[in-house]
Structure formats: C-alpha cells, structure tokens
PDB file with one MODEL, atoms N, CA, C and O in Angstrom:
MODEL        1
ATOM      1  N   MET A   1      65.711 -88.240 -19.985  1.00  0.00           N
ATOM      2  CA  MET A   1      65.722 -88.076 -18.552  1.00  0.00           C
ATOM      3  C   MET A   1      64.910 -89.205 -17.929  1.00  0.00           C
ATOM      4  O   MET A   1      63.893 -89.629 -18.480  1.00  0.00           O
ATOM      5  N   ARG A   2      65.358 -89.677 -16.801  1.00  0.00           N
ATOM      6  CA  ARG A   2      64.619 -90.724 -16.098  1.00  0.00           C
ATOM      7  C   ARG A   2      63.363 -90.156 -15.477  1.00  0.00           C
ATOM      8  O   ARG A   2      63.364 -89.040 -14.958  1.00  0.00           O
ATOM      9  N   ARG A   3      62.299 -90.921 -15.530  1.00  0.00           N
ATOM     10  CA  ARG A   3      61.020 -90.476 -15.013  1.00  0.00           C
ATOM     11  C   ARG A   3      60.851 -90.774 -13.532  1.00  0.00           C
ATOM     12  O   ARG A   3      59.985 -90.179 -12.891  1.00  0.00           O
ATOM     13  N   ALA A   4      61.631 -91.658 -12.978  1.00  0.00           N
ATOM     14  CA  ALA A   4      61.431 -92.139 -11.620  1.00  0.00           C
ATOM     15  C   ALA A   4      61.378 -91.044 -10.550  1.00  0.00           C
ATOM     16  O   ALA A   4      60.492 -91.095  -9.697  1.00  0.00           O
ATOM     17  N   PRO A   5      62.286 -90.052 -10.553  1.00  0.00           N
ATOM     18  CA  PRO A   5      62.238 -89.080  -9.467  1.00  0.00           C
ATOM     19  C   PRO A   5      61.180 -87.990  -9.632  1.00  0.00           C
ATOM     20  O   PRO A   5      61.002 -87.178  -8.723  1.00  0.00           O
ATOM     21  N   ILE A   6      60.487 -87.948 -10.743  1.00  0.00           N
ATOM     22  CA  ILE A   6      59.504 -86.892 -10.986  1.00  0.00           C
ATOM     23  C   ILE A   6      58.208 -87.222 -10.266  1.00  0.00           C
ATOM     24  O   ILE A   6      57.685 -88.333 -10.361  1.00  0.00           O
ATOM     25  N   GLU A   7      57.694 -86.210  -9.532  1.00  0.00           N
ATOM     26  CA  GLU A   7      56.469 -86.392  -8.763  1.00  0.00           C
ATOM     27  C   GLU A   7      55.507 -85.243  -9.043  1.00  0.00           C
ATOM     28  O   GLU A   7      55.896 -84.231  -9.625  1.00  0.00           O
ATOM     29  N   THR A   8      54.274 -85.397  -8.634  1.00  0.00           N
ATOM     30  CA  THR A   8      53.276 -84.353  -8.781  1.00  0.00           C
ATOM     31  C   THR A   8      53.716 -83.107  -8.030  1.00  0.00           C
ATOM     32  O   THR A   8      54.173 -83.192  -6.890  1.00  0.00           O
ATOM     33  N   GLY A   9      53.578 -81.953  -8.667  1.00  0.00           N
ATOM     34  CA  GLY A   9      53.960 -80.688  -8.056  1.00  0.00           C
ATOM     35  C   GLY A   9      55.330 -80.193  -8.482  1.00  0.00           C
ATOM     36  O   GLY A   9      55.678 -79.046  -8.202  1.00  0.00           O
ATOM     37  N   ASP A  10      56.115 -81.024  -9.150  1.00  0.00           N
ATOM     38  CA  ASP A  10      57.437 -80.616  -9.630  1.00  0.00           C
ATOM     39  C   ASP A  10      57.297 -79.753 -10.881  1.00  0.00           C
ATOM     40  O   ASP A  10      56.251 -79.738 -11.529  1.00  0.00           O
ATOM     41  N   ILE A  11      58.363 -79.040 -11.203  1.00  0.00           N
ATOM     42  CA  ILE A  11      58.425 -78.224 -12.415  1.00  0.00           C
ATOM     43  C   ILE A  11      59.381 -78.909 -13.393  1.00  0.00           C
ATOM     44  O   ILE A  11      60.453 -79.368 -12.998  1.00  0.00           O
ATOM     45  N   VAL A  12      58.995 -78.975 -14.661  1.00  0.00           N
ATOM     46  CA  VAL A  12      59.843 -79.584 -15.682  1.00  0.00           C
ATOM     47  C   VAL A  12      59.966 -78.646 -16.879  1.00  0.00           C
ATOM     48  O   VAL A  12      59.082 -77.832 -17.146  1.00  0.00           O
ATOM     49  N   GLU A  13      61.086 -78.780 -17.596  1.00  0.00           N
ATOM     50  CA  GLU A  13      61.245 -78.109 -18.873  1.00  0.00           C
ATOM     51  C   GLU A  13      61.044 -79.175 -19.940  1.00  0.00           C
ATOM     52  O   GLU A  13      61.676 -80.230 -19.900  1.00  0.00           O
ATOM     53  N   VAL A  14      60.169 -78.899 -20.882  1.00  0.00           N
ATOM     54  CA  VAL A  14      59.783 -79.873 -21.900  1.00  0.00           C
ATOM     55  C   VAL A  14      60.213 -79.364 -23.270  1.00  0.00           C
ATOM     56  O   VAL A  14      60.103 -78.175 -23.566  1.00  0.00           O
ATOM     57  N   ASP A  15      60.702 -80.278 -24.098  1.00  0.00           N
ATOM     58  CA  ASP A  15      61.061 -79.959 -25.481  1.00  0.00           C
ATOM     59  C   ASP A  15      60.163 -80.793 -26.389  1.00  0.00           C
ATOM     60  O   ASP A  15      60.383 -81.991 -26.568  1.00  0.00           O
ATOM     61  N   LYS A  16      59.149 -80.147 -26.959  1.00  0.00           N
ATOM     62  CA  LYS A  16      58.222 -80.813 -27.878  1.00  0.00           C
ATOM     63  C   LYS A  16      58.427 -80.234 -29.272  1.00  0.00           C
ATOM     64  O   LYS A  16      58.130 -79.063 -29.508  1.00  0.00           O
ATOM     65  N   LYS A  17      58.927 -81.038 -30.187  1.00  0.00           N
ATOM     66  CA  LYS A  17      59.128 -80.638 -31.586  1.00  0.00           C
ATOM     67  C   LYS A  17      59.947 -79.355 -31.703  1.00  0.00           C
ATOM     68  O   LYS A  17      59.662 -78.504 -32.546  1.00  0.00           O
ATOM     69  N   GLY A  18      60.964 -79.221 -30.852  1.00  0.00           N
ATOM     70  CA  GLY A  18      61.847 -78.067 -30.907  1.00  0.00           C
ATOM     71  C   GLY A  18      61.388 -76.873 -30.088  1.00  0.00           C
ATOM     72  O   GLY A  18      62.143 -75.911 -29.946  1.00  0.00           O
ATOM     73  N   ARG A  19      60.198 -76.900 -29.553  1.00  0.00           N
ATOM     74  CA  ARG A  19      59.707 -75.803 -28.725  1.00  0.00           C
ATOM     75  C   ARG A  19      59.863 -76.173 -27.261  1.00  0.00           C
ATOM     76  O   ARG A  19      59.349 -77.195 -26.808  1.00  0.00           O
ATOM     77  N   ARG A  20      60.573 -75.337 -26.529  1.00  0.00           N
ATOM     78  CA  ARG A  20      60.804 -75.595 -25.101  1.00  0.00           C
ATOM     79  C   ARG A  20      59.890 -74.717 -24.268  1.00  0.00           C
ATOM     80  O   ARG A  20      59.691 -73.537 -24.560  1.00  0.00           O
ATOM     81  N   PHE A  21      59.337 -75.321 -23.220  1.00  0.00           N
ATOM     82  CA  PHE A  21      58.462 -74.579 -22.320  1.00  0.00           C
ATOM     83  C   PHE A  21      58.514 -75.216 -20.937  1.00  0.00           C
ATOM     84  O   PHE A  21      58.890 -76.376 -20.775  1.00  0.00           O
ATOM     85  N   MET A  22      58.123 -74.419 -19.947  1.00  0.00           N
ATOM     86  CA  MET A  22      58.080 -74.884 -18.565  1.00  0.00           C
ATOM     87  C   MET A  22      56.677 -75.386 -18.264  1.00  0.00           C
ATOM     88  O   MET A  22      55.695 -74.877 -18.804  1.00  0.00           O
ATOM     89  N   ALA A  23      56.592 -76.396 -17.392  1.00  0.00           N
ATOM     90  CA  ALA A  23      55.282 -76.946 -17.060  1.00  0.00           C
ATOM     91  C   ALA A  23      55.282 -77.494 -15.639  1.00  0.00           C
ATOM     92  O   ALA A  23      56.318 -77.893 -15.107  1.00  0.00           O
ATOM     93  N   LEU A  24      54.120 -77.504 -15.053  1.00  0.00           N
ATOM     94  CA  LEU A  24      53.900 -78.079 -13.729  1.00  0.00           C
ATOM     95  C   LEU A  24      53.408 -79.513 -13.910  1.00  0.00           C
ATOM     96  O   LEU A  24      52.508 -79.764 -14.711  1.00  0.00           O
ATOM     97  N   VAL A  25      53.981 -80.433 -13.184  1.00  0.00           N
ATOM     98  CA  VAL A  25      53.578 -81.844 -13.276  1.00  0.00           C
ATOM     99  C   VAL A  25      52.309 -82.033 -12.449  1.00  0.00           C
ATOM    100  O   VAL A  25      52.299 -81.765 -11.248  1.00  0.00           O
ATOM    101  N   ILE A  26      51.244 -82.492 -13.093  1.00  0.00           N
ATOM    102  CA  ILE A  26      49.995 -82.729 -12.373  1.00  0.00           C
ATOM    103  C   ILE A  26      49.708 -84.216 -12.195  1.00  0.00           C
ATOM    104  O   ILE A  26      48.751 -84.584 -11.514  1.00  0.00           O
ATOM    105  N   GLY A  27      50.526 -85.070 -12.799  1.00  0.00           N
ATOM    106  CA  GLY A  27      50.353 -86.506 -12.634  1.00  0.00           C
ATOM    107  C   GLY A  27      51.407 -87.283 -13.392  1.00  0.00           C
ATOM    108  O   GLY A  27      51.973 -86.799 -14.372  1.00  0.00           O
ATOM    109  N   VAL A  28      51.663 -88.490 -12.928  1.00  0.00           N
ATOM    110  CA  VAL A  28      52.638 -89.371 -13.569  1.00  0.00           C
ATOM    111  C   VAL A  28      51.920 -90.663 -13.926  1.00  0.00           C
ATOM    112  O   VAL A  28      51.391 -91.354 -13.056  1.00  0.00           O
ATOM    113  N   GLU A  29      51.907 -90.978 -15.213  1.00  0.00           N
ATOM    114  CA  GLU A  29      51.246 -92.192 -15.704  1.00  0.00           C
ATOM    115  C   GLU A  29      52.173 -93.397 -15.550  1.00  0.00           C
ATOM    116  O   GLU A  29      53.393 -93.239 -15.505  1.00  0.00           O
ATOM    117  N   THR A  30      51.609 -94.578 -15.472  1.00  0.00           N
ATOM    118  CA  THR A  30      52.411 -95.793 -15.332  1.00  0.00           C
ATOM    119  C   THR A  30      53.128 -96.157 -16.628  1.00  0.00           C
ATOM    120  O   THR A  30      54.147 -96.847 -16.587  1.00  0.00           O
ATOM    121  N   GLY A  31      52.631 -95.718 -17.761  1.00  0.00           N
ATOM    122  CA  GLY A  31      53.241 -96.044 -19.052  1.00  0.00           C
ATOM    123  C   GLY A  31      54.468 -95.223 -19.392  1.00  0.00           C
ATOM    124  O   GLY A  31      55.102 -95.472 -20.417  1.00  0.00           O
ATOM    125  N   GLY A  32      54.821 -94.258 -18.568  1.00  0.00           N
ATOM    126  CA  GLY A  32      55.995 -93.440 -18.835  1.00  0.00           C
ATOM    127  C   GLY A  32      55.686 -92.004 -19.202  1.00  0.00           C
ATOM    128  O   GLY A  32      56.593 -91.175 -19.278  1.00  0.00           O
ATOM    129  N   ASP A  33      54.415 -91.696 -19.430  1.00  0.00           N
ATOM    130  CA  ASP A  33      54.031 -90.322 -19.749  1.00  0.00           C
ATOM    131  C   ASP A  33      53.844 -89.520 -18.471  1.00  0.00           C
ATOM    132  O   ASP A  33      53.547 -90.061 -17.405  1.00  0.00           O
ATOM    133  N   VAL A  34      54.027 -88.212 -18.614  1.00  0.00           N
ATOM    134  CA  VAL A  34      53.836 -87.292 -17.505  1.00  0.00           C
ATOM    135  C   VAL A  34      52.738 -86.325 -17.908  1.00  0.00           C
ATOM    136  O   VAL A  34      52.824 -85.705 -18.968  1.00  0.00           O
ATOM    137  N   ARG A  35      51.700 -86.181 -17.079  1.00  0.00           N
ATOM    138  CA  ARG A  35      50.649 -85.205 -17.344  1.00  0.00           C
ATOM    139  C   ARG A  35      51.136 -83.853 -16.836  1.00  0.00           C
ATOM    140  O   ARG A  35      51.615 -83.746 -15.707  1.00  0.00           O
ATOM    141  N   ILE A  36      51.014 -82.819 -17.674  1.00  0.00           N
ATOM    142  CA  ILE A  36      51.576 -81.514 -17.343  1.00  0.00           C
ATOM    143  C   ILE A  36      50.551 -80.407 -17.544  1.00  0.00           C
ATOM    144  O   ILE A  36      49.563 -80.568 -18.259  1.00  0.00           O
ATOM    145  N   GLU A  37      50.814 -79.284 -16.895  1.00  0.00           N
ATOM    146  CA  GLU A  37      50.061 -78.049 -17.087  1.00  0.00           C
ATOM    147  C   GLU A  37      51.075 -76.981 -17.452  1.00  0.00           C
ATOM    148  O   GLU A  37      51.839 -76.551 -16.589  1.00  0.00           O
ATOM    149  N   PRO A  38      51.108 -76.532 -18.722  1.00  0.00           N
ATOM    150  CA  PRO A  38      52.098 -75.534 -19.135  1.00  0.00           C
ATOM    151  C   PRO A  38      51.974 -74.240 -18.332  1.00  0.00           C
ATOM    152  O   PRO A  38      50.870 -73.814 -17.992  1.00  0.00           O
ATOM    153  N   VAL A  39      53.111 -73.625 -18.036  1.00  0.00           N
ATOM    154  CA  VAL A  39      53.130 -72.378 -17.283  1.00  0.00           C
ATOM    155  C   VAL A  39      52.854 -71.202 -18.204  1.00  0.00           C
ATOM    156  O   VAL A  39      52.135 -70.277 -17.825  1.00  0.00           O
ATOM    157  N   CYS A  40      53.415 -71.222 -19.409  1.00  0.00           N
ATOM    158  CA  CYS A  40      53.246 -70.107 -20.339  1.00  0.00           C
ATOM    159  C   CYS A  40      51.993 -70.302 -21.195  1.00  0.00           C
ATOM    160  O   CYS A  40      51.535 -71.420 -21.429  1.00  0.00           O
ATOM    161  N   ARG A  41      51.463 -69.178 -21.648  1.00  0.00           N
ATOM    162  CA  ARG A  41      50.274 -69.216 -22.491  1.00  0.00           C
ATOM    163  C   ARG A  41      50.651 -69.638 -23.910  1.00  0.00           C
ATOM    164  O   ARG A  41      51.799 -69.495 -24.331  1.00  0.00           O
ATOM    165  N   GLY A  42      49.691 -70.143 -24.614  1.00  0.00           N
ATOM    166  CA  GLY A  42      49.910 -70.498 -26.012  1.00  0.00           C
ATOM    167  C   GLY A  42      50.434 -71.903 -26.215  1.00  0.00           C
ATOM    168  O   GLY A  42      50.714 -72.293 -27.348  1.00  0.00           O
ATOM    169  N   VAL A  43      50.570 -72.659 -25.168  1.00  0.00           N
ATOM    170  CA  VAL A  43      51.035 -74.052 -25.281  1.00  0.00           C
ATOM    171  C   VAL A  43      49.845 -74.947 -24.983  1.00  0.00           C
ATOM    172  O   VAL A  43      49.207 -74.810 -23.939  1.00  0.00           O
ATOM    173  N   SER A  44      49.547 -75.860 -25.891  1.00  0.00           N
ATOM    174  CA  SER A  44      48.364 -76.698 -25.718  1.00  0.00           C
ATOM    175  C   SER A  44      48.686 -78.137 -25.308  1.00  0.00           C
ATOM    176  O   SER A  44      47.768 -78.908 -25.026  1.00  0.00           O
ATOM    177  N   TRP A  45      49.950 -78.513 -25.270  1.00  0.00           N
ATOM    178  CA  TRP A  45      50.302 -79.884 -24.905  1.00  0.00           C
ATOM    179  C   TRP A  45      50.019 -80.134 -23.427  1.00  0.00           C
ATOM    180  O   TRP A  45      50.279 -79.279 -22.581  1.00  0.00           O
ATOM    181  N   ARG A  46      49.495 -81.294 -23.136  1.00  0.00           N
ATOM    182  CA  ARG A  46      49.137 -81.646 -21.760  1.00  0.00           C
ATOM    183  C   ARG A  46      49.819 -82.913 -21.269  1.00  0.00           C
ATOM    184  O   ARG A  46      49.558 -83.378 -20.160  1.00  0.00           O
ATOM    185  N   SER A  47      50.699 -83.472 -22.104  1.00  0.00           N
ATOM    186  CA  SER A  47      51.455 -84.656 -21.675  1.00  0.00           C
ATOM    187  C   SER A  47      52.826 -84.635 -22.336  1.00  0.00           C
ATOM    188  O   SER A  47      53.029 -83.994 -23.367  1.00  0.00           O
ATOM    189  N   ALA A  48      53.759 -85.349 -21.718  1.00  0.00           N
ATOM    190  CA  ALA A  48      55.119 -85.431 -22.258  1.00  0.00           C
ATOM    191  C   ALA A  48      55.698 -86.794 -21.914  1.00  0.00           C
ATOM    192  O   ALA A  48      55.382 -87.375 -20.875  1.00  0.00           O
ATOM    193  N   THR A  49      56.542 -87.292 -22.793  1.00  0.00           N
ATOM    194  CA  THR A  49      57.240 -88.548 -22.518  1.00  0.00           C
ATOM    195  C   THR A  49      58.541 -88.232 -21.797  1.00  0.00           C
ATOM    196  O   THR A  49      58.947 -87.073 -21.712  1.00  0.00           O
ATOM    197  N   SER A  50      59.191 -89.264 -21.281  1.00  0.00           N
ATOM    198  CA  SER A  50      60.440 -89.049 -20.559  1.00  0.00           C
ATOM    199  C   SER A  50      61.539 -88.521 -21.486  1.00  0.00           C
ATOM    200  O   SER A  50      62.438 -87.814 -21.031  1.00  0.00           O
ATOM    201  N   ARG A  51      61.480 -88.851 -22.765  1.00  0.00           N
ATOM    202  CA  ARG A  51      62.470 -88.333 -23.727  1.00  0.00           C
ATOM    203  C   ARG A  51      62.305 -86.839 -23.983  1.00  0.00           C
ATOM    204  O   ARG A  51      63.270 -86.164 -24.343  1.00  0.00           O
ATOM    205  N   GLU A  52      61.108 -86.321 -23.805  1.00  0.00           N
ATOM    206  CA  GLU A  52      60.848 -84.902 -24.052  1.00  0.00           C
ATOM    207  C   GLU A  52      61.168 -84.016 -22.850  1.00  0.00           C
ATOM    208  O   GLU A  52      61.170 -82.791 -22.969  1.00  0.00           O
ATOM    209  N   LEU A  53      61.436 -84.616 -21.707  1.00  0.00           N
ATOM    210  CA  LEU A  53      61.774 -83.850 -20.511  1.00  0.00           C
ATOM    211  C   LEU A  53      63.246 -83.477 -20.554  1.00  0.00           C
ATOM    212  O   LEU A  53      64.111 -84.341 -20.702  1.00  0.00           O
ATOM    213  N   VAL A  54      63.524 -82.189 -20.424  1.00  0.00           N
ATOM    214  CA  VAL A  54      64.886 -81.690 -20.520  1.00  0.00           C
ATOM    215  C   VAL A  54      65.484 -81.455 -19.132  1.00  0.00           C
ATOM    216  O   VAL A  54      66.586 -81.915 -18.835  1.00  0.00           O
ATOM    217  N   ARG A  55      64.750 -80.740 -18.295  1.00  0.00           N
ATOM    218  CA  ARG A  55      65.208 -80.435 -16.938  1.00  0.00           C
ATOM    219  C   ARG A  55      64.097 -80.696 -15.948  1.00  0.00           C
ATOM    220  O   ARG A  55      62.927 -80.810 -16.314  1.00  0.00           O
ATOM    221  N   HIS A  56      64.481 -80.788 -14.686  1.00  0.00           N
ATOM    222  CA  HIS A  56      63.531 -81.130 -13.634  1.00  0.00           C
ATOM    223  C   HIS A  56      63.900 -80.384 -12.363  1.00  0.00           C
ATOM    224  O   HIS A  56      65.055 -80.403 -11.937  1.00  0.00           O
ATOM    225  N   TRP A  57      62.913 -79.724 -11.758  1.00  0.00           N
ATOM    226  CA  TRP A  57      63.101 -79.071 -10.467  1.00  0.00           C
ATOM    227  C   TRP A  57      62.129 -79.686  -9.486  1.00  0.00           C
ATOM    228  O   TRP A  57      60.919 -79.698  -9.714  1.00  0.00           O
ATOM    229  N   LYS A  58      62.663 -80.193  -8.403  1.00  0.00           N
ATOM    230  CA  LYS A  58      61.859 -80.890  -7.402  1.00  0.00           C
ATOM    231  C   LYS A  58      61.177 -79.891  -6.482  1.00  0.00           C
ATOM    232  O   LYS A  58      61.763 -78.873  -6.114  1.00  0.00           O
ATOM    233  N   LYS A  59      59.965 -80.179  -6.122  1.00  0.00           N
ATOM    234  CA  LYS A  59      59.246 -79.347  -5.170  1.00  0.00           C
ATOM    235  C   LYS A  59      59.843 -79.582  -3.790  1.00  0.00           C
ATOM    236  O   LYS A  59      59.863 -80.710  -3.299  1.00  0.00           O
ATOM    237  N   ALA A  60      60.323 -78.528  -3.177  1.00  0.00           N
ATOM    238  CA  ALA A  60      60.967 -78.651  -1.873  1.00  0.00           C
ATOM    239  C   ALA A  60      59.919 -78.673  -0.770  1.00  0.00           C
ATOM    240  O   ALA A  60      58.877 -78.024  -0.867  1.00  0.00           O
ATOM    241  N   ALA A  61      60.209 -79.422   0.264  1.00  0.00           N
ATOM    242  CA  ALA A  61      59.321 -79.463   1.413  1.00  0.00           C
ATOM    243  C   ALA A  61      59.454 -78.158   2.199  1.00  0.00           C
ATOM    244  O   ALA A  61      60.508 -77.521   2.191  1.00  0.00           O
ATOM    245  N   ARG A  62      58.403 -77.780   2.858  1.00  0.00           N
ATOM    246  CA  ARG A  62      58.459 -76.573   3.676  1.00  0.00           C
ATOM    247  C   ARG A  62      59.398 -76.784   4.856  1.00  0.00           C
ATOM    248  O   ARG A  62      59.474 -77.863   5.444  1.00  0.00           O
ATOM    249  N   ARG A  63      60.096 -75.728   5.167  1.00  0.00           N
ATOM    250  CA  ARG A  63      60.970 -75.796   6.327  1.00  0.00           C
ATOM    251  C   ARG A  63      60.137 -75.683   7.584  1.00  0.00           C
ATOM    252  O   ARG A  63      59.040 -75.124   7.573  1.00  0.00           O
ATOM    253  N   ARG A  64      60.662 -76.213   8.654  1.00  0.00           N
ATOM    254  CA  ARG A  64      59.964 -76.073   9.919  1.00  0.00           C
ATOM    255  C   ARG A  64      59.916 -74.613  10.314  1.00  0.00           C
ATOM    256  O   ARG A  64      60.798 -73.827   9.967  1.00  0.00           O
ATOM    257  N   ARG A  65      58.891 -74.271  11.031  1.00  0.00           N
ATOM    258  CA  ARG A  65      58.731 -72.880  11.434  1.00  0.00           C
ATOM    259  C   ARG A  65      59.895 -72.475  12.323  1.00  0.00           C
ATOM    260  O   ARG A  65      60.180 -73.108  13.340  1.00  0.00           O
ATOM    261  N   GLN A  66      60.553 -71.410  11.914  1.00  0.00           N
ATOM    262  CA  GLN A  66      61.682 -70.939  12.694  1.00  0.00           C
ATOM    263  C   GLN A  66      61.195 -69.981  13.762  1.00  0.00           C
ATOM    264  O   GLN A  66      60.107 -69.415  13.661  1.00  0.00           O
ATOM    265  N   ALA A  67      62.013 -69.809  14.782  1.00  0.00           N
ATOM    266  CA  ALA A  67      61.655 -68.929  15.881  1.00  0.00           C
ATOM    267  C   ALA A  67      61.496 -67.497  15.378  1.00  0.00           C
ATOM    268  O   ALA A  67      62.122 -67.096  14.396  1.00  0.00           O
ATOM    269  N   ASP A  68      60.661 -66.748  16.059  1.00  0.00           N
ATOM    270  CA  ASP A  68      60.440 -65.346  15.722  1.00  0.00           C
ATOM    271  C   ASP A  68      61.750 -64.583  15.871  1.00  0.00           C
ATOM    272  O   ASP A  68      62.408 -64.708  16.904  1.00  0.00           O
ATOM    273  N   PRO A  69      62.154 -63.788  14.865  1.00  0.00           N
ATOM    274  CA  PRO A  69      63.441 -63.087  14.949  1.00  0.00           C
ATOM    275  C   PRO A  69      63.511 -62.094  16.102  1.00  0.00           C
ATOM    276  O   PRO A  69      64.603 -61.792  16.582  1.00  0.00           O
ATOM    277  N   ASP A  70      62.361 -61.574  16.563  1.00  0.00           N
ATOM    278  CA  ASP A  70      62.358 -60.626  17.679  1.00  0.00           C
ATOM    279  C   ASP A  70      62.369 -61.321  19.031  1.00  0.00           C
ATOM    280  O   ASP A  70      62.350 -60.660  20.070  1.00  0.00           O
ATOM    281  N   GLU A  71      62.400 -62.625  19.025  1.00  0.00           N
ATOM    282  CA  GLU A  71      62.345 -63.388  20.270  1.00  0.00           C
ATOM    283  C   GLU A  71      63.579 -63.154  21.130  1.00  0.00           C
ATOM    284  O   GLU A  71      63.487 -63.187  22.357  1.00  0.00           O
ATOM    285  N   HIS A  72      64.723 -62.920  20.516  1.00  0.00           N
ATOM    286  CA  HIS A  72      65.973 -62.747  21.249  1.00  0.00           C
ATOM    287  C   HIS A  72      66.467 -61.313  21.089  1.00  0.00           C
ATOM    288  O   HIS A  72      67.558 -61.085  20.568  1.00  0.00           O
ATOM    289  N   GLU A  73      65.666 -60.348  21.537  1.00  0.00           N
ATOM    290  CA  GLU A  73      66.023 -58.940  21.374  1.00  0.00           C
ATOM    291  C   GLU A  73      67.250 -58.556  22.180  1.00  0.00           C
ATOM    292  O   GLU A  73      67.943 -57.600  21.833  1.00  0.00           O
ATOM    293  N   GLU A  74      67.527 -59.284  23.244  1.00  0.00           N
ATOM    294  CA  GLU A  74      68.691 -58.945  24.070  1.00  0.00           C
ATOM    295  C   GLU A  74      69.992 -59.099  23.290  1.00  0.00           C
ATOM    296  O   GLU A  74      70.995 -58.477  23.642  1.00  0.00           O
ATOM    297  N   GLN A  75      69.996 -59.899  22.260  1.00  0.00           N
ATOM    298  CA  GLN A  75      71.198 -60.048  21.439  1.00  0.00           C
ATOM    299  C   GLN A  75      71.442 -58.821  20.568  1.00  0.00           C
ATOM    300  O   GLN A  75      72.564 -58.586  20.118  1.00  0.00           O
ATOM    301  N   LEU A  76      70.394 -58.043  20.332  1.00  0.00           N
ATOM    302  CA  LEU A  76      70.517 -56.862  19.488  1.00  0.00           C
ATOM    303  C   LEU A  76      71.010 -55.645  20.258  1.00  0.00           C
ATOM    304  O   LEU A  76      71.364 -54.637  19.646  1.00  0.00           O
ATOM    305  N   ASP A  77      71.042 -55.713  21.567  1.00  0.00           N
ATOM    306  CA  ASP A  77      71.482 -54.594  22.392  1.00  0.00           C
ATOM    307  C   ASP A  77      72.975 -54.361  22.188  1.00  0.00           C
ATOM    308  O   ASP A  77      73.788 -55.254  22.422  1.00  0.00           O
ATOM    309  N   LEU A  78      73.324 -53.162  21.754  1.00  0.00           N
ATOM    310  CA  LEU A  78      74.725 -52.821  21.500  1.00  0.00           C
ATOM    311  C   LEU A  78      75.365 -52.096  22.674  1.00  0.00           C
ATOM    312  O   LEU A  78      76.527 -51.694  22.601  1.00  0.00           O
ATOM    313  N   GLY A  79      74.620 -51.930  23.741  1.00  0.00           N
ATOM    314  CA  GLY A  79      75.169 -51.232  24.898  1.00  0.00           C
ATOM    315  C   GLY A  79      75.184 -49.734  24.739  1.00  0.00           C
ATOM    316  O   GLY A  79      75.912 -49.051  25.460  1.00  0.00           O
ATOM    317  N   LEU A  80      74.406 -49.198  23.820  1.00  0.00           N
ATOM    318  CA  LEU A  80      74.362 -47.752  23.604  1.00  0.00           C
ATOM    319  C   LEU A  80      73.311 -47.143  24.502  1.00  0.00           C
ATOM    320  O   LEU A  80      72.215 -47.685  24.643  1.00  0.00           O
ATOM    321  N   ASP A  81      73.640 -46.022  25.108  1.00  0.00           N
ATOM    322  CA  ASP A  81      72.690 -45.323  25.956  1.00  0.00           C
ATOM    323  C   ASP A  81      72.014 -44.256  25.095  1.00  0.00           C
ATOM    324  O   ASP A  81      72.633 -43.252  24.743  1.00  0.00           O
ATOM    325  N   LEU A  82      70.756 -44.475  24.761  1.00  0.00           N
ATOM    326  CA  LEU A  82      70.033 -43.576  23.875  1.00  0.00           C
ATOM    327  C   LEU A  82      69.220 -42.534  24.620  1.00  0.00           C
ATOM    328  O   LEU A  82      68.545 -41.723  23.985  1.00  0.00           O
ATOM    329  N   ASP A  83      69.260 -42.530  25.934  1.00  0.00           N
ATOM    330  CA  ASP A  83      68.476 -41.549  26.733  1.00  0.00           C
ATOM    331  C   ASP A  83      69.130 -40.217  26.821  1.00  0.00           C
ATOM    332  O   ASP A  83      68.593 -39.306  27.451  1.00  0.00           O
TER     333      ASP A  83
ENDMDL
END
C-alpha cells in the first residue's frame, strides 16, 4: 500500500508476520515507516512498513454544525386539531 495518503489520526489494518490487527496512526516517518498504536490488547508492535499495511481508513473531517432540527417546527404541523 502506498504511504502517501496516510496521516496522523487515521486507522490502518496491519499484517505483521501473519497476524492482522487494527491500529491508530500516531506518526509518519520520512523513511517509510508508520508509527502506530494498536487498538487491540496483546499487540506490542509500534511501527509498520508500507508493505505491512493492508487497509486504510481516513479520518473524516467534522461536518459543519447543522441547524437545530426543532428550528422549523411549522413543517411538522399536520393540520390536526388536537384540542
């Protein structure tokens, strides 16, 4: 897998010696290694090469704050007389 699009905060799946695990990227080295923090317990590896990366999930940016759903209550009026 290419290392170029991987950034700090992304999630990667790593295959080290046949063992696959998920990890959080905490840094990208200039030599091609990626510093990682494993998500599951029992994994002691803290770095991975680009060849050991199997999958990559990019950290999405937060969406802009959307309007309050109750802001347009008049749209919810069904014309029913409840009195």
